[in-house]
C-alpha positions in Angstrom: 0.0 0.0 0.0 2.7 2.4 0.8 4.2 2.0 -2.7 0.8 2.7 -4.3 0.3 5.7 -2.1 3.7 7.1 -3.0 3.0 6.7 -6.7 -0.4 8.4 -6.3 1.3 11.3 -4.4 3.9 11.7 -7.2 1.3 11.9 -9.8 -1.1 14.3 -8.0 -1.5 17.8 -9.3 -0.5 19.3 -5.9 2.9 17.5 -6.1 3.4 18.6 -9.8 2.7 22.2 -8.9 5.0 22.5 -6.0 7.7 25.1 -6.2 11.0 23.5 -6.9 14.4 24.8 -5.6 15.4 26.0 -9.1 12.2 28.0 -9.4 13.0 29.7 -6.0 16.5 30.4 -7.2 15.1 31.8 -10.5 12.9 34.2 -8.5 15.8 35.4 -6.3 18.0 36.1 -9.2 15.3 37.9 -11.1 14.5 40.1 -8.1 18.2 41.0 -7.5 18.6 41.8 -11.2 15.5 44.0 -11.1 16.8 46.0 -8.2 20.3 46.4 -9.7 19.1 47.3 -13.2 18.8 51.1 -12.6 22.1 51.2 -10.8 23.8 49.2 -13.5 22.5 51.6 -16.2 23.7 54.7 -14.2 27.0 53.0 -13.5 27.6 52.1 -17.1 26.8 55.7 -18.2 29.1 57.1 -15.5 31.9 54.8 -16.6 31.5 55.6 -20.2 31.0 59.3 -19.9 32.9 60.4 -16.8 35.6 57.8 -16.0 36.6 57.4 -19.7 38.6 60.5 -20.5 38.2 60.4 -24.2 34.4 60.0 -24.1 34.2 62.7 -21.5 36.0 65.1 -23.8 33.8 64.1 -26.7 30.8 64.8 -24.5 31.8 68.2 -23.0 33.9 69.5 -25.9 30.9 70.8 -27.9 29.6 72.6 -24.8 32.2 75.2 -25.2 30.8 76.1 -28.6 27.2 76.6 -27.4 26.0 80.2 -27.5 24.7 80.0 -23.9 28.0 78.9 -22.4 29.9 81.5 -24.5 27.5 84.2 -23.5 27.9 83.2 -19.8 31.7 83.6 -19.9 31.5 86.8 -21.9 29.0 88.3 -19.4 31.2 87.3 -16.4 34.3 89.0 -17.8 32.5 92.0 -19.4 30.4 92.8 -16.3 33.4 92.5 -14.0 35.5 94.9 -16.0 32.7 97.4 -16.6 31.6 97.3 -13.0 35.1 97.8 -11.5 36.4 100.3 -14.1 34.5 103.6 -14.2 35.1 104.3 -17.8 32.9 107.5 -17.7 35.1 109.0 -15.0 38.3 108.1 -17.0 36.9 109.7 -20.1 35.8 112.8 -18.2 39.3 113.3 -16.8 40.9 112.8 -20.2 38.5 115.2 -21.9 39.0 117.7 -19.1 42.6 118.1 -19.9 41.7 118.9 -23.5 38.4 120.8 -23.3 38.1 123.5 -20.7 34.3 123.6 -20.9 32.9 121.1 -18.3 29.4 121.2 -19.9 30.9 119.9 -23.2 33.0 117.4 -21.3 30.1 115.9 -19.4 28.0 115.8 -22.5 30.7 113.8 -24.4 31.9 111.5 -21.6 28.6 109.5 -21.5 28.5 108.4 -25.2 32.2 107.8 -25.3 32.3 105.7 -22.2 29.3 103.7 -23.5 31.2 103.1 -26.8 34.2 101.9 -24.8 32.1 99.5 -22.8 30.7 98.2 -26.1 34.2 97.7 -27.4 35.1 95.7 -24.3 32.1 93.5 -24.8 32.9 93.0 -28.4 36.5 92.1 -27.6 35.3 89.5 -25.0 32.7 88.1 -27.5 35.4 87.7 -30.1 37.5 85.8 -27.6 34.8 83.4 -26.5 34.0 82.5 -30.1 37.7 82.0 -31.0 39.8 78.9 -31.3 41.7 80.0 -28.2 38.6 79.7 -26.1 37.9 76.3 -27.5 41.4 75.1 -26.7 41.2 76.6 -23.2 37.8 74.9 -22.6 39.1 71.5 -23.6 42.2 72.0 -21.5 40.1 73.0 -18.5 37.8 70.0 -18.9 40.7 67.5 -19.3 42.0 68.7 -16.0 38.5 68.7 -14.5 38.0 65.1 -15.4 41.2 64.0 -13.8 40.4 66.2 -10.8 36.9 64.6 -10.4 38.4 61.1 -10.4 40.9 62.3 -7.8 38.0 63.7 -5.8 36.2 60.4 -5.9 39.4 58.8 -4.5 39.4 61.5 -1.8 42.5 63.2 -3.3 41.1 66.5 -4.6 43.3 68.3 -7.1 43.1 70.5 -10.2 40.2 72.8 -11.0 37.7 70.6 -9.0 37.5 72.0 -5.5 35.5 71.7 -2.3 34.0 75.0 -1.2 32.0 74.6 2.0 29.2 72.2 1.2 29.6 72.4 -2.6 31.9 70.7 -5.2 32.8 73.4 -7.7 34.6 73.7 -11.0 37.1 76.6 -10.9 36.9 78.6 -14.1 39.8 80.9 -13.2 42.2 79.6 -16.0 39.7 80.4 -18.8 38.8 83.8 -17.4 42.5 84.8 -16.9 43.1 83.9 -20.5 40.2 86.1 -21.5 41.8 89.0 -19.6 45.1 88.4 -21.3 43.5 88.5 -24.7 41.9 91.9 -23.8 45.2 93.3 -22.9 46.6 92.1 -26.2 43.8 94.0 -27.9 44.8 97.2 -26.2 42.4 97.1 -23.2 45.3 97.2 -20.8 43.4 98.0 -17.6 41.6 94.6 -17.9 44.7 93.0 -16.4 44.0 94.8 -13.1 40.4 93.8 -12.8 39.7 91.4 -10.0 36.7 89.1 -10.8 34.7 88.0 -7.8 35.4 84.4 -6.7 31.8 83.4 -6.9 31.7 84.3 -10.6 34.6 82.0 -11.3 33.1 78.9 -9.9 30.5 76.4 -11.3 28.8 74.3 -8.7 28.7 70.6 -9.7 27.2 68.9 -6.7 26.8 69.0 -2.9 29.0 67.2 -0.4 26.3 64.7 0.6 26.0 63.7 -3.1 29.8 63.5 -3.3 29.8 61.1 -0.4 27.3 58.8 -2.2 29.2 59.0 -5.4 32.4 58.0 -3.6 30.7 55.0 -2.0 29.3 53.9 -5.3 32.6 54.4 -7.1 34.5 52.4 -4.4 32.3 49.4 -4.7 31.5 49.4 -8.4 34.7 50.9 -10.1 36.2 47.4 -10.9 33.1 46.2 -12.8 31.5 49.5 -14.1 32.4 48.6 -17.7 30.8 45.2 -17.5 28.0 45.7 -15.0 25.2 45.7 -17.6 26.5 42.5 -19.0 26.4 40.9 -15.6 22.8 42.1 -15.0 21.9 40.7 -18.5 23.5 37.4 -17.5 21.4 37.3 -14.3 18.2 37.8 -16.2 19.2 35.1 -18.7 19.9 32.7 -15.8 16.5 33.5 -14.2 14.8 32.7 -17.5 16.7 29.4 -18.0 15.8 28.3 -14.4 12.2 29.4 -14.6 9.4 26.9 -15.2 7.5 29.3 -17.4 10.3 30.8 -19.5 8.1 32.7 -21.8 6.3 34.6 -19.0 9.7 35.2 -17.3 11.0 36.7 -20.5 8.1 39.1 -20.8 8.6 40.1 -17.1 12.3 40.9 -17.9 11.2 43.1 -20.8 8.7 44.9 -18.4 11.5 45.5 -15.9 13.9 46.9 -18.6 11.2 49.4 -19.8 10.2 50.3 -16.2 13.9 51.0 -15.3 14.3 53.1 -18.4 11.3 55.2 -17.6 12.3 55.6 -13.9 15.8 56.8 -14.8 14.4 59.2 -17.5 12.0 60.6 -14.9 15.0 61.1 -12.6 16.8 63.1 -15.4 13.8 65.3 -15.8 13.6 65.9 -12.1 17.3 66.7 -12.1 17.0 69.2 -14.8 14.3 71.0 -12.8 16.7 71.0 -9.8 19.5 72.5 -11.9 17.1 75.2 -13.2 16.2 76.1 -9.6 19.8 76.1 -8.4 21.1 78.5 -11.1 17.9 80.6 -11.5 18.9 84.3 -11.5 22.6 83.6 -11.9 24.9 84.3 -14.8 25.1 80.6 -15.5 21.3 80.0 -15.6 21.1 79.3 -19.3 24.5 77.7 -19.6 23.8 75.3 -16.7 20.8 73.8 -18.6 22.9 73.3 -21.7 25.7 71.7 -19.8 23.2 69.4 -18.0 21.4 68.4 -21.2 24.6 67.8 -23.2 26.2 65.9 -20.3 23.2 63.5 -20.1 22.6 63.2 -23.8 24.3 59.8 -24.0 22.4 58.5 -21.0 19.1 59.6 -22.4 19.9 58.0 -25.7 20.8 54.8 -23.9 17.6 54.9 -22.0 15.6 55.2 -25.2 17.5 52.2 -26.6 16.9 50.2 -23.5 13.2 50.9 -23.7 13.2 49.6 -27.3 15.2 46.6 -26.1 12.6 45.9 -23.5 9.9 46.0 -26.1 11.9 43.5 -28.2 12.3 41.2 -25.2 8.5 41.3 -24.5 7.8 40.4 -28.1 10.3 37.6 -28.0 8.7 36.3 -24.8 5.3 36.5 -26.3 6.3 34.6 -29.4 7.8 31.9 -27.3 4.6 31.5 -25.3 1.7 29.1 -25.8 -1.1 31.6 -26.7 -3.0 30.9 -29.9 -1.8 34.2 -31.5 1.8 33.5 -30.7 1.5 30.0 -32.2 0.0 31.3 -35.4 2.8 33.8 -35.8 5.4 31.2 -35.1 3.8 28.9 -37.6 3.9 31.6 -40.2 7.6 32.3 -39.7 8.4 28.6 -39.5 6.7 28.0 -42.9 8.6 30.8 -44.4 12.0 29.7 -43.0 11.3 26.1 -44.0 10.5 27.1 -47.6 13.7 29.1 -47.8 15.6 26.2 -46.3 14.2 23.7 -48.8 15.3 25.8 -51.7 19.0 26.0 -50.5 19.6 22.3 -51.3 21.7 21.9 -48.2 21.6 19.2 -45.6 23.1 21.1 -42.7 20.1 20.6 -40.5 21.1 17.0 -39.8 24.1 18.1 -37.9 22.9 21.5 -36.5 19.4 20.7 -35.3 20.5 18.8 -32.1 22.5 22.0 -31.1 19.8 24.5 -32.1 19.0 25.7 -28.5 22.7 26.3 -27.8 23.2 28.1 -31.1 20.2 30.4 -30.5 21.3 31.3 -26.9 24.9 31.9 -28.1 23.7 34.4 -30.7 21.6 36.2 -28.0 24.5 36.3 -25.6 27.0 37.5 -28.2 24.5 40.3 -29.2 24.0 41.4 -25.6 27.7 41.2 -24.8 28.6 43.6 -27.6 25.6 45.8 -27.2 25.9 46.3 -23.4 29.6 46.2 -22.8 30.7 48.8 -25.3 29.4 52.1 -26.6 26.9 50.7 -29.0 23.9 51.2 -26.8 22.1 54.4 -27.8 24.0 54.9 -31.1 23.5 54.1 -34.7 26.2 51.4 -34.3 23.9 49.6 -31.9 21.1 49.5 -34.5 23.6 48.2 -37.1 24.8 45.6 -34.7 21.2 44.5 -33.9 20.4 44.2 -37.7 23.6 42.2 -38.2 22.8 39.8 -35.4 19.2 39.4 -36.7 20.7 38.5 -40.1 23.0 36.0 -38.6 20.1 34.5 -36.5 18.0 34.1 -39.7 20.8 32.5 -41.6 21.5 30.0 -38.8 17.8 29.2 -38.6 17.7 28.4 -42.3 20.8 26.2 -41.9 19.2 24.4 -38.9 16.1 23.6 -41.0 17.8 22.7 -44.2 17.2 19.1 -45.3 17.9 17.1 -48.5 17.6 13.5 -47.0 14.7 11.6 -48.5 13.2 8.8 -46.4 12.8 5.7 -48.5 10.1 3.2 -47.5 10.8 -0.3 -48.5 7.7 -2.4 -49.2 7.7 -6.0 -50.0 6.0 -7.4 -53.2 3.5 -9.4 -51.1 2.4 -6.2 -49.2 1.9 -4.4 -52.5 -0.3 -7.3 -53.8 -2.4 -7.3 -50.6 -3.0 -3.5 -50.8 -4.1 -3.8 -54.5 -6.4 -6.7 -53.7 -8.0 -4.6 -50.9 -8.5 -1.7 -53.3 
């Protein structure tokens, strides 16, 4: 009786539906990957945009050519000179030594001083639109990138400084160069102008945010370049271990899309915070341009991740057991089989036993290149995806290609019997 009871227990629906250890492990891996996905995306962006010197320069280099940033620099230098140098008084004293009539002197001093101030502004504008300013901007940002990495390692140096509760970028080198160019253009008194310290600093973040950045950098720096690949591997593992792989695949796609939307919402919120922080300052318009340009790669990557999430959902749906998915699969299968039959090849005999391995290998190679490099969010990523789709299709055709014809040997007696029955 005990044996019969055991067999009945093993065949019961309750026993078949129990949660197996691999299912529990699949759920744990899926939850961990879900939590880490937003952090991995942000970490990959930070590594690609901030830690990588060349990409950092490629990102911030064009900012120096934006009219808003140029206007901000020009206004800082021009306002400081005009404010500290009383050009009208200087012109009045000069005219007083030539013209004895004070009424005429006072009447001429105003327009002349206004013209001089205009010349100062024009000279500064000429500098900020010149190659010299572009070179100075790139030099400043190369030093700033190295200084920021040093700051994350708790070794501040270069133009990145700690000022009270703020982390600031010191613009002194570029402003000093602007003063030198003014002196070269004949505005000699520009060298004696002392620009306020607050006008020579660009606030990057607060000290509490720096503390969080240091913690994140310390733990993730060794794997920042590959962290998205690791997260993708965790999701793939959760799919392979799951009982219902199609549904798990769809869930992965939903997580990817949700993470992209959450991070995009964070960038929008951050832009609002930047607007509030610099509202009413000289750098109000420039700060928004810097923020948008600096996050352009991240936003482009988030858009690509959202598309990737949609593709994953479609893939999970196609792999499911719904009637619509089965009809679509049948349609594609017929098309691939027709193409495979026309090739005249017999590769399917050897490749079909390894079909699952081949398919997963293509997926893993695609994700490896897409997520580990700088393809995500670029036209190269689209081209890579199209290339891998073509390779996938070609391999599917080879897997299905058949030329072997099954021959049925029938004896003469069996043929006669069939004819008699007919």
